[in-house]
C-alpha positions as CSV (number, residue, x, y, z in Angstrom):
1,M,6.0,16.2,38.4
2,P,5.0,13.2,40.5
3,E,1.6,11.5,39.9
4,M,-1.3,13.0,41.8
5,P,-2.7,10.5,44.4
6,P,-5.9,9.1,43.0
7,A,-7.9,10.1,46.1
8,N,-6.7,13.7,45.9
9,L,-7.5,13.8,42.2
10,L,-11.1,12.7,42.8
11,V,-11.5,15.2,45.6
12,A,-10.2,18.0,43.3
13,L,-12.5,16.9,40.5
14,G,-15.5,16.7,42.9
15,S,-14.9,20.1,44.3
16,H,-15.2,21.6,40.8
17,N,-18.3,19.5,39.9
18,L,-16.2,17.5,37.3
19,L,-17.5,14.0,38.2
20,P,-18.2,11.4,36.9
21,A,-14.8,11.0,35.3
22,I,-12.7,8.6,33.2
23,I,-9.1,8.7,34.3
24,F,-6.7,7.2,31.8
25,L,-3.6,5.5,33.3
26,P,-0.8,3.7,31.5
27,T,-1.0,0.1,32.8
28,R,-3.6,-2.4,33.9
29,R,-2.0,-2.8,37.3
30,R,-1.9,0.9,37.9
31,C,-5.7,1.1,37.1
32,D,-6.5,-1.6,39.7
33,E,-4.2,0.0,42.3
34,A,-5.6,3.5,41.7
35,A,-9.2,2.3,42.0
36,S,-8.5,0.5,45.3
37,E,-6.6,3.5,46.7
38,A,-9.4,5.9,45.8
39,A,-12.1,3.6,47.1
40,L,-10.4,3.1,50.5
41,S,-10.2,6.9,51.0
42,R,-13.9,7.4,50.6
43,R,-16.1,7.4,53.7
44,P,-19.1,5.1,53.5
45,T,-22.3,6.9,53.3
46,A,-25.9,5.7,52.7
47,D,-27.4,7.0,49.5
48,D,-29.7,5.9,46.7
49,R,-27.0,5.2,44.2
50,R,-25.4,2.7,46.5
51,D,-28.7,0.9,46.9
52,A,-29.0,1.0,43.1
53,R,-25.6,-0.5,42.6
54,R,-26.5,-3.3,45.1
55,E,-29.7,-4.0,43.2
56,F,-27.8,-3.9,39.8
57,K,-25.4,-6.5,41.2
58,R,-28.3,-8.8,42.3
59,S,-30.0,-8.7,38.9
60,F,-26.8,-8.9,36.8
61,V,-25.3,-12.0,38.5
62,E,-28.5,-13.9,37.8
63,Q,-27.6,-13.7,34.1
64,H,-23.8,-13.9,34.6
65,P,-23.2,-16.2,37.5
66,E,-19.5,-16.5,36.7
67,I,-18.9,-13.0,38.3
68,R,-21.0,-13.6,41.4
69,N,-17.9,-13.7,43.6
70,H,-15.8,-11.2,41.7
71,R,-13.2,-9.6,44.1
72,H,-14.1,-6.0,43.1
73,W,-17.9,-6.1,43.8
74,D,-17.7,-4.8,47.3
75,T,-15.4,-1.9,46.3
76,I,-17.7,-0.8,43.5
77,V,-20.9,-1.1,45.5
78,R,-19.4,0.8,48.5
79,S,-17.5,3.5,46.7
80,G,-18.8,3.9,43.1
81,I,-15.2,3.6,41.8
82,A,-14.0,1.0,39.4
83,S,-11.1,0.0,37.0
84,H,-11.6,-1.1,33.4
85,H,-9.1,-2.8,31.1
86,A,-8.4,-5.8,28.9
87,G,-7.3,-7.9,31.8
88,H,-10.9,-8.1,33.1
89,M,-13.4,-10.7,32.1
90,P,-15.8,-9.6,29.3
91,A,-18.8,-10.0,31.7
92,W,-17.1,-7.8,34.3
93,K,-16.3,-5.1,31.8
94,L,-19.9,-5.1,30.8
95,V,-20.8,-4.5,34.5
96,I,-18.6,-1.4,34.6
97,E,-19.9,-0.1,31.3
98,K,-23.6,-0.5,32.2
99,M,-23.1,1.1,35.6
100,M,-21.3,4.1,34.2
101,T,-23.9,4.6,31.5
102,A,-26.6,4.4,34.2
103,G,-24.8,7.1,36.2
104,L,-24.1,4.8,39.1
105,L,-20.3,5.4,39.2
106,D,-18.2,8.4,40.0
107,A,-15.0,7.4,38.4
108,I,-13.4,4.7,36.2
109,F,-9.6,4.2,36.0
110,A,-8.9,2.8,32.6
111,T,-6.3,2.1,30.0
112,A,-6.3,3.7,26.6
113,T,-7.9,0.5,25.1
114,V,-11.2,1.7,26.5
115,A,-11.3,4.7,24.2
116,A,-11.6,2.7,21.0
117,G,-13.6,-0.2,22.3
118,V,-16.7,1.0,24.2
119,D,-19.0,4.0,24.4
120,F,-19.7,5.2,27.9
121,P,-19.3,8.9,28.3
122,A,-18.4,10.9,31.4
123,R,-18.5,14.6,32.3
124,T,-14.7,14.7,32.5
125,V,-11.8,12.8,30.9
126,V,-8.4,12.9,32.8
127,V,-5.3,12.3,30.8
128,T,-2.2,11.4,32.9
129,V,0.3,10.4,30.3
130,A,1.4,11.5,26.8
131,D,2.4,7.9,25.9
132,R,0.7,4.5,25.6
133,R,1.9,1.0,26.1
134,S,2.0,-1.4,23.2
135,A,3.4,-4.8,22.3
136,N,6.5,-3.0,21.0
137,G,7.1,-0.9,24.1
138,W,6.0,2.7,24.9
139,L,4.8,4.8,22.0
140,P,3.7,8.5,21.9
141,L,0.0,9.0,21.7
142,T,-1.2,10.0,18.2
143,A,-3.8,12.6,17.4
144,S,-6.5,10.1,16.7
145,E,-5.8,8.1,19.9
146,L,-6.0,11.2,22.0
147,Q,-9.2,12.3,20.3
148,Q,-10.7,8.9,20.9
149,M,-9.9,9.3,24.6
150,T,-11.1,12.9,25.0
151,G,-14.2,12.2,22.9
152,R,-15.7,10.5,25.9
153,A,-16.0,13.9,27.7
154,G,-19.6,15.2,27.9
155,R,-22.8,13.2,28.4
156,R,-25.5,13.7,25.8
157,G,-28.5,15.3,27.4
158,K,-26.7,15.9,30.7
159,D,-23.7,18.2,30.0
160,R,-23.6,21.3,27.9
161,V,-19.8,20.8,27.6
162,G,-17.3,18.1,28.4
163,F,-14.0,18.7,30.3
164,I,-10.5,17.4,29.6
165,V,-8.0,17.6,32.4
166,A,-4.3,17.0,31.9
167,A,-3.3,15.7,35.3
168,P,0.4,15.8,36.6
169,G,2.6,12.7,36.3
170,P,6.2,11.7,35.6
171,H,5.3,10.9,32.0
172,Q,3.0,13.8,31.4
173,N,3.6,16.4,28.6
174,P,1.0,19.1,28.5
175,Q,2.5,20.8,25.5
176,R,2.3,17.6,23.5
177,I,-1.3,17.0,24.7
178,A,-2.3,20.6,23.6
179,E,-0.7,20.0,20.2
180,L,-2.5,16.7,19.6
181,L,-5.9,18.2,20.6
182,S,-5.7,20.7,17.8
183,A,-4.0,18.4,15.3
184,P,-6.0,16.9,12.4
185,P,-6.8,13.2,12.7
186,D,-4.2,10.7,11.6
187,D,-4.4,9.4,8.0
188,L,-6.5,6.2,7.6
189,E,-4.3,3.2,7.0
190,S,-5.5,0.2,5.2
191,Q,-5.5,-3.1,7.1
192,F,-5.9,-5.1,4.0
193,R,-3.3,-7.8,4.1
194,A,-2.3,-10.8,1.9
195,T,-3.3,-14.0,3.6
196,Y,-3.5,-17.6,2.4
197,T,-7.2,-17.8,2.9
198,S,-7.9,-14.4,1.3
199,L,-5.9,-15.4,-1.8
200,L,-7.6,-18.9,-2.0
201,N,-11.1,-17.4,-1.7
202,L,-10.4,-14.6,-4.2
203,L,-8.9,-17.1,-6.7
204,D,-11.8,-19.5,-6.3
205,A,-14.3,-16.7,-6.8
206,F,-12.7,-14.9,-9.8
207,G,-10.8,-17.6,-11.5
208,S,-7.4,-16.2,-12.4
209,F,-4.5,-14.2,-10.9
210,G,-5.2,-11.4,-13.3
211,Q,-8.7,-11.0,-11.9
212,V,-7.5,-11.3,-8.3
213,R,-4.9,-8.6,-9.0
214,A,-7.6,-6.3,-10.4
215,I,-9.6,-6.8,-7.2
216,V,-6.6,-6.1,-5.0
217,E,-5.9,-2.9,-6.9
218,R,-9.4,-1.7,-6.1
219,S,-8.7,-2.0,-2.4
220,F,-8.2,0.9,0.0
221,A,-4.6,0.0,0.3
222,Y,-4.1,0.6,-3.4
223,R,-6.3,3.7,-3.3
224,N,-3.8,5.3,-0.9
225,L,-1.2,5.0,-3.6
226,L,-3.3,6.4,-6.4
227,P,-2.3,10.1,-6.0
228,R,1.4,9.2,-6.3
229,I,0.7,7.0,-9.3
230,R,-1.4,9.7,-11.0
231,Q,1.4,12.2,-10.4
232,L,4.0,9.9,-12.0
233,E,1.6,9.2,-15.0
234,T,1.3,12.9,-15.6
235,R,5.0,13.3,-15.5
236,C,5.3,10.5,-18.2
237,I,2.8,12.2,-20.5
238,E,4.5,15.6,-20.1
239,S,7.9,14.2,-20.9
240,E,6.5,12.3,-24.0
241,N,4.9,15.5,-25.3
242,R,8.2,17.3,-25.0
243,I,10.0,14.5,-26.9
244,R,7.4,14.7,-29.7
245,E,7.8,18.4,-30.0
246,R,11.6,18.0,-30.2
247,L,11.3,15.3,-32.9
248,K,8.9,17.4,-34.9
249,R,11.4,20.4,-34.9
250,S,14.2,18.1,-36.1
251,S,12.3,17.0,-39.2
252,N,13.2,13.4,-38.5
253,N,10.2,11.0,-38.7
254,L,11.3,9.1,-35.6
255,P,8.7,7.6,-33.2
256,V,8.9,8.2,-29.5
257,E,9.4,4.5,-29.0
258,T,12.8,4.7,-30.7
259,V,14.0,7.3,-28.1
260,L,12.7,5.1,-25.3
261,G,14.2,2.0,-26.8
262,L,17.7,3.7,-26.8
263,E,17.3,4.6,-23.2
264,R,16.4,1.0,-22.3
265,L,19.5,-0.3,-24.1
266,T,21.9,2.1,-22.4
267,S,20.3,1.4,-19.0
268,A,20.7,-2.3,-19.5
269,R,24.3,-1.9,-20.5
270,S,25.0,0.2,-17.4
271,R,23.4,-2.4,-15.2
272,L,25.5,-5.2,-16.7
273,L,28.7,-3.3,-16.3
274,E,27.9,-2.2,-12.7
275,G,26.7,-5.7,-11.7
276,A,29.5,-7.7,-13.1
277,P,31.7,-9.3,-10.4
278,Q,35.2,-7.8,-10.3
279,T,36.9,-10.5,-8.3
280,R,36.7,-14.2,-7.9
281,R,35.7,-13.8,-4.2
282,E,32.8,-11.6,-5.2
283,M,31.7,-14.0,-7.9
284,R,31.8,-17.0,-5.5
285,Q,29.8,-15.1,-2.8
286,R,27.1,-14.5,-5.3
287,W,27.1,-18.1,-6.4
288,L,26.8,-19.3,-2.8
289,N,24.0,-16.9,-2.1
290,K,22.1,-18.4,-5.0
291,F,22.7,-22.1,-4.5
292,V,23.1,-22.6,-0.7
293,Q,19.5,-23.3,0.3
294,P,17.7,-25.2,3.1
295,G,17.7,-28.9,2.3
296,R,21.0,-29.0,0.5
297,V,24.1,-30.7,1.8
298,V,27.3,-28.6,1.9
299,A,30.9,-29.5,2.7
300,I,32.6,-27.3,5.3
301,G,36.1,-26.3,4.2
302,R,38.0,-27.3,1.1
303,S,38.7,-30.9,2.2
304,G,35.0,-31.8,1.8
305,R,35.2,-34.3,4.7
306,R,32.8,-32.5,7.1
307,L,29.3,-32.5,5.7
308,A,26.3,-30.5,7.0
309,L,22.6,-30.4,6.0
310,V,21.5,-26.8,5.7
311,I,18.2,-26.2,7.6
312,A,18.0,-22.4,7.6
313,R,19.6,-19.5,5.8
314,A,20.5,-16.0,7.0
315,I,21.7,-13.1,4.8
316,D,25.4,-14.2,5.0
317,G,25.4,-17.5,6.8
318,V,23.6,-20.8,7.5
319,T,22.4,-23.0,10.3
320,A,23.1,-26.7,9.5
321,L,22.8,-30.1,11.0
322,R,26.1,-32.1,11.2
323,E,26.4,-35.8,10.7
324,D,26.7,-36.3,14.5
325,G,23.3,-34.6,15.0
326,R,24.7,-31.3,16.4
327,L,23.6,-27.9,15.1
328,A,26.2,-25.5,13.7
329,S,26.1,-22.0,12.4
330,F,28.8,-20.6,10.1
331,P,29.3,-18.0,7.4
332,L,28.9,-18.8,3.7
333,Q,32.6,-18.3,3.1
334,R,33.4,-21.5,5.1
335,I,31.5,-23.6,2.6
336,G,33.8,-25.6,0.3
337,R,31.3,-27.5,-1.9
338,V,27.6,-27.5,-2.6
339,F,25.7,-30.7,-3.6
340,A,22.8,-30.5,-6.0
341,P,20.0,-32.7,-4.4
342,T,17.5,-31.2,-2.0
343,F,16.6,-33.3,1.0
344,S,14.1,-33.1,3.9
345,T,15.3,-30.9,6.7
346,Q,13.7,-33.1,9.4
347,P,16.5,-34.4,11.8
348,D,15.3,-38.0,11.7
349,R,15.9,-38.1,7.9
350,K,19.4,-36.7,7.9
351,E,21.0,-40.1,7.4
352,E,19.3,-40.5,4.1
353,A,20.9,-37.3,2.9
354,F,24.4,-38.0,4.1
355,D,24.4,-41.6,2.8
356,Q,23.5,-40.4,-0.7
357,I,26.3,-37.8,-0.6
358,H,28.8,-40.3,0.6
359,D,27.8,-42.8,-2.1
360,H,27.7,-40.5,-5.1
361,G,29.2,-37.2,-3.8
362,D,31.6,-36.4,-6.7
363,Q,28.7,-36.8,-9.2
364,L,26.4,-34.5,-7.3
365,V,28.7,-31.5,-6.7
366,L,27.5,-28.3,-8.3
367,P,30.2,-26.8,-10.5
368,E,31.5,-23.4,-9.5
369,P,31.7,-20.8,-12.3
370,H,35.0,-19.3,-13.4
371,L,35.5,-15.6,-13.4
372,R,36.8,-15.6,-17.0
373,D,33.7,-17.4,-18.2
374,V,31.4,-15.0,-16.4
375,R,33.2,-12.0,-17.8
376,S,33.2,-13.6,-21.3
377,E,29.4,-14.0,-21.1
378,E,28.9,-10.4,-19.9
379,D,31.3,-9.1,-22.6
380,D,29.2,-10.9,-25.2
381,S,26.0,-9.3,-23.8
382,V,27.5,-5.8,-23.8
383,K,28.8,-6.2,-27.4
384,L,25.3,-7.2,-28.5
385,I,23.8,-4.2,-26.8
386,N,26.4,-1.9,-28.4
387,D,25.5,-3.3,-31.8
388,L,21.9,-2.6,-31.2
389,I,22.7,1.0,-30.1
390,D,24.8,1.5,-33.2
391,S,22.0,0.3,-35.4
392,L,19.6,2.8,-33.8
393,T,21.9,5.8,-33.9
394,A,23.7,5.1,-37.3
395,A,23.9,8.2,-39.5
396,Q,21.4,8.1,-42.4
397,P,21.3,10.3,-45.4
398,G,19.0,13.3,-45.2
399,A,18.4,16.8,-46.5
400,V,21.1,19.4,-46.4
401,G,21.2,21.0,-42.9
402,Q,18.9,18.3,-41.4
403,E,19.9,17.4,-37.9
404,S,21.4,13.9,-37.6
405,I,19.4,11.1,-36.1
406,S,22.2,10.3,-33.6
407,S,22.4,13.8,-32.2
408,V,18.6,14.0,-31.8
409,L,18.4,10.6,-30.0
410,W,21.2,11.4,-27.6
411,S,19.9,14.9,-26.8
412,L,16.5,13.3,-25.7
413,Q,18.0,10.7,-23.4
414,S,17.5,12.7,-20.2
415,K,13.8,13.1,-20.9
416,A,13.5,9.4,-21.9
417,A,15.3,8.4,-18.7
418,A,12.7,10.4,-16.7
419,I,9.9,8.6,-18.4
420,E,11.4,5.1,-17.8
421,Q,12.2,6.0,-14.2
422,A,8.6,7.1,-13.6
423,K,7.2,3.9,-15.2
424,R,9.5,1.8,-13.0
425,Q,8.2,3.7,-9.9
426,I,4.6,3.1,-11.0
427,E,5.3,-0.6,-11.4
428,R,7.0,-0.8,-8.0
429,L,4.0,0.9,-6.4
430,R,1.6,-1.5,-8.0
431,N,3.8,-4.5,-7.1
432,D,4.0,-3.4,-3.4
433,I,0.3,-4.3,-3.2
434,W,0.4,-7.5,-5.4
435,E,3.7,-9.1,-4.5
436,P,2.6,-10.3,-1.0
437,F,-0.2,-12.2,-2.7
438,E,2.2,-13.6,-5.3
439,S,4.5,-14.8,-2.5
440,C,1.5,-16.5,-0.8
441,A,0.6,-18.2,-4.1
442,H,4.2,-19.6,-4.4
443,V,4.0,-21.1,-0.9
444,L,0.5,-22.5,-1.5
445,D,1.7,-24.0,-4.7
446,H,4.7,-25.6,-3.0
447,F,2.5,-27.4,-0.4
448,G,-0.2,-28.4,-3.0
449,Y,-3.1,-26.1,-2.1
450,L,-3.2,-24.5,-5.5
451,D,-1.8,-25.1,-9.0
452,S,-0.1,-21.9,-10.3
453,G,0.0,-23.3,-13.8
454,T,-3.7,-23.7,-14.2
455,E,-4.5,-20.9,-11.6
456,R,-6.9,-23.2,-9.8
457,L,-7.4,-24.5,-6.3
458,T,-6.6,-28.1,-5.6
459,D,-9.0,-30.2,-3.5
460,R,-7.0,-29.5,-0.4
461,G,-7.0,-25.8,-1.2
462,K,-10.8,-25.7,-1.3
463,W,-11.1,-26.9,2.3
464,L,-8.2,-24.7,3.5
465,A,-10.1,-21.7,2.1
466,D,-12.8,-22.4,4.6
467,L,-10.5,-22.3,7.6
468,R,-11.0,-18.9,9.3
469,V,-8.1,-19.1,11.7
470,D,-5.0,-17.1,12.4
471,R,-2.5,-19.6,10.9
472,P,-4.4,-21.6,8.4
473,L,-1.5,-23.1,6.6
474,L,0.1,-24.5,9.8
475,I,-3.2,-26.1,10.8
476,G,-3.8,-27.3,7.2
477,E,-0.4,-29.0,7.2
478,A,-1.0,-30.6,10.6
479,L,-4.3,-32.0,9.3
480,Q,-2.7,-33.1,6.0
481,R,0.1,-34.9,7.8
482,G,-2.3,-36.7,10.2
483,L,-1.2,-35.0,13.4
484,F,-4.7,-35.1,14.8
485,A,-5.2,-38.8,14.1
486,S,-3.8,-39.9,17.5
487,L,-5.0,-37.1,19.7
488,D,-7.7,-36.9,22.3
489,A,-9.8,-33.7,23.0
490,Q,-7.5,-32.4,25.7
491,R,-4.4,-32.6,23.5
492,A,-6.2,-31.1,20.5
493,A,-7.1,-28.1,22.7
494,A,-3.6,-27.7,23.9
495,L,-2.2,-27.8,20.3
496,I,-4.7,-25.2,19.0
497,A,-4.1,-22.9,22.0
498,A,-0.4,-23.0,21.4
499,I,-1.1,-21.7,17.8
500,A,-3.9,-19.2,18.8
501,A,-2.0,-17.5,21.6
502,D,0.1,-14.4,21.3
503,E,3.8,-15.4,21.1
504,D,4.9,-13.1,24.0
505,R,1.9,-13.7,26.4
506,D,2.8,-15.6,29.5
507,Y,0.3,-18.0,31.0
508,G,2.4,-19.3,33.9
509,E,4.5,-22.4,34.3
510,L,2.0,-25.2,34.5
511,E,3.4,-28.6,33.9
512,L,2.9,-30.3,30.5
513,D,2.7,-34.0,30.2
514,D,5.2,-35.8,27.9
515,T,2.7,-36.6,25.2
516,I,1.8,-32.9,24.7
517,V,5.5,-31.9,24.7
518,S,6.1,-34.5,22.0
519,L,3.0,-33.3,20.1
520,L,4.2,-29.7,20.2
521,G,7.7,-30.9,19.0
522,Q,6.1,-32.6,16.0
523,F,4.1,-29.5,15.2
524,E,7.3,-27.4,15.4
525,E,8.8,-29.6,12.6
526,I,5.7,-28.7,10.5
527,S,6.1,-25.0,11.4
528,F,9.8,-25.2,10.5
529,D,9.0,-26.6,7.0
530,V,6.4,-23.9,6.4
531,S,8.7,-21.1,7.7
532,T,11.5,-22.3,5.5
533,E,9.4,-22.0,2.4
534,E,8.0,-18.7,3.5
535,W,11.5,-17.4,4.0
536,R,12.3,-18.5,0.4
537,Q,9.4,-16.4,-0.8
538,G,10.1,-13.4,1.4
539,I,7.2,-13.9,3.7
540,E,7.7,-13.1,7.4
541,A,7.6,-16.4,9.3
542,A,4.8,-17.1,11.7
543,P,5.6,-16.4,15.4
544,E,6.7,-19.3,17.6
545,I,4.1,-21.4,19.3
546,N,3.3,-20.7,22.9
547,F,3.9,-23.6,25.2
548,S,2.5,-21.9,28.3
549,A,-0.8,-21.4,26.5
550,A,-0.9,-25.1,25.6
551,A,-0.4,-26.0,29.3
552,A,-3.2,-23.6,30.4
553,A,-5.6,-25.0,27.7
554,A,-4.7,-28.6,28.6
555,H,-5.6,-27.9,32.3
556,W,-8.8,-26.1,31.4
557,A,-9.9,-28.9,29.1
558,N,-9.2,-31.3,32.0
559,R,-12.0,-29.5,33.8
560,V,-9.9,-27.6,36.4
561,D,-11.9,-25.0,38.3
562,W,-11.6,-21.5,37.0
563,P,-10.4,-19.8,40.3
564,L,-7.7,-22.5,40.6
565,L,-6.6,-22.0,37.0
566,V,-6.3,-18.2,37.4
567,R,-4.3,-18.6,40.6
568,E,-1.9,-21.2,39.1
569,T,-1.3,-19.4,35.8
570,R,-1.1,-16.0,37.5
571,A,-2.7,-14.6,34.3
572,E,-5.3,-12.0,34.1
573,E,-8.8,-13.4,33.8
574,G,-9.4,-11.4,30.6
575,D,-6.3,-12.8,29.0
576,L,-7.4,-16.3,29.8
577,V,-10.9,-15.8,28.4
578,R,-9.5,-14.3,25.3
579,L,-7.1,-17.2,24.8
580,F,-9.8,-19.8,25.3
581,S,-12.3,-17.9,23.1
582,R,-9.8,-17.8,20.2
583,T,-8.9,-21.5,20.8
584,G,-12.6,-22.5,20.9
585,E,-13.3,-20.5,17.7
586,A,-10.4,-22.2,15.9
587,L,-11.5,-25.6,17.0
588,L,-15.1,-24.9,15.7
589,Q,-13.6,-24.0,12.4
590,I,-11.8,-27.4,12.2
591,A,-15.1,-29.0,13.3
592,G,-16.7,-27.7,10.2
593,L,-14.4,-29.9,8.0
594,H,-16.7,-32.9,8.2
595,A,-16.6,-33.6,4.5
596,T,-12.8,-33.9,4.2
597,H,-11.5,-34.6,7.7
598,A,-14.4,-36.3,9.6
599,E,-12.3,-37.7,12.4
600,A,-10.4,-34.5,13.1
601,A,-13.7,-32.5,12.9
602,N,-15.4,-34.7,15.5
603,L,-12.3,-34.4,17.7
604,A,-12.2,-30.6,17.4
605,A,-15.9,-30.4,18.2
606,R,-15.4,-32.3,21.5
607,A,-12.4,-30.2,22.3
608,A,-14.4,-27.0,21.7
609,E,-17.1,-28.2,24.2
610,L,-14.4,-28.6,26.8
611,I,-12.9,-25.1,26.2
612,L,-16.0,-23.0,25.6
613,R,-17.6,-23.5,29.0
614,E,-18.3,-20.9,31.7
615,P,-16.9,-18.3,32.1
616,V,-15.7,-18.6,28.5
617,R,-18.4,-17.8,26.1
């Protein structure tokens, strides 16, 4: 069905005494359009609520002068209809919320973000879609999201009941809405994540990785896994008890550990045989996967004449820098030789790498393994395991009619396998929570912020732990490498905004001066170095920096007027306020590093003053 015109919808709700209402629409633009359409259709009438809205405006703008000339004031005062979404300035959203709570509005057209963020009830909630828009596209509403939305229906002390209306629309699904209303709330999901600063602070507070792991395993994220872990532990106990009963009946004084030991040996033998390379090509592919890493020079083709410096790895290929400075991507199979040294991946240092390979290339080539040698090593390992198995299961003299040790051990292998499988699953579940922290530790150790050997923070790790920003390691490396040393406040604001902004948010096409472009290029080199190490440790690399955000922040720090900035960026005011608030907060965090980075701290404080001015608070 087509969407019901907003004016008709409000008339229908009013005729059934269902106002005031919150009408949920899918997009910001549609909320603004619907509010304007509905407001234009209303005939102007003189009433007390209009006078109250006018008085509210007068008193509110005294405290918040930044919204004195907001383009929606006349619409709200005249019609009592408004829109509310994340694209509006915080002060303007506060106007709408206070007016609705005071009973001065008849309708608000809002996005689903209103449901979780504010608390202003209405007599009626109108749902027009069964989906919501997210950063990853359109997603179906969940039970908890719909219950948040519909929970706004009914005003305490005014309404005996609240009403929910499923209005027609092209993306409406009444059956789905009905199912969600009666469905139980969604399961709670832990938002506990491994971050560099959380690991540094936990390690500083508790002194060892063992203690940190114990803390992590008391988190809600681990608690969600406990039922499954308890189930697997019960399975282990039951299987061990059955093994003991069987051993007792056999009259052999064998411990359970012997049965489990045999299972481990047979499993290890199976893994060796299954994992052994069967062809030279398979063996070489494994060798390349292990040794071709960013920073190593490789020769393309068997001739070895064409060299390339690997700067990034994919699953089955590489991106590399040729001697002439051009980038090339090619599969691992095209690599002829791999050289042992690891060099910097920065383009301006490539000559150093290629010169060393040209001077000492033959001495630096990593030797390739031979298939016969690999097979010989695996044959030796399998023979050793077979000897151990034979020693466990060898027939020993016993009483007449006594069951042999060998037959007892082999008959219990299925139960032993069930125990070992359950233990491995338990370990995997425990590692799912801890491994991200372990990966963070490897990265921090690589860049010198902690010492994994002593399990202690270094001096630079102690100040990094105090940085409460979205990408602390990137900012930490920028500080460590002196990137802030030659900046002024405007350029510092641009750099931090590029980091603080969402990767996919567009802030227009404002011009950036060459010095800021060069600055962002230097920062991308730092980002590349960090991302390369994160890739090695299995950590998802940080999003790319946002050049349009840097341009917007540079103009704002240069004291451009707010209306002009909004017009030139074509961005929503709420998005700009959010960007500058996050930028200012990050700058204030850097400004707190007086003890270790006094010059950068003073620079960040000046930049924060330029960014955190009206209407940004």
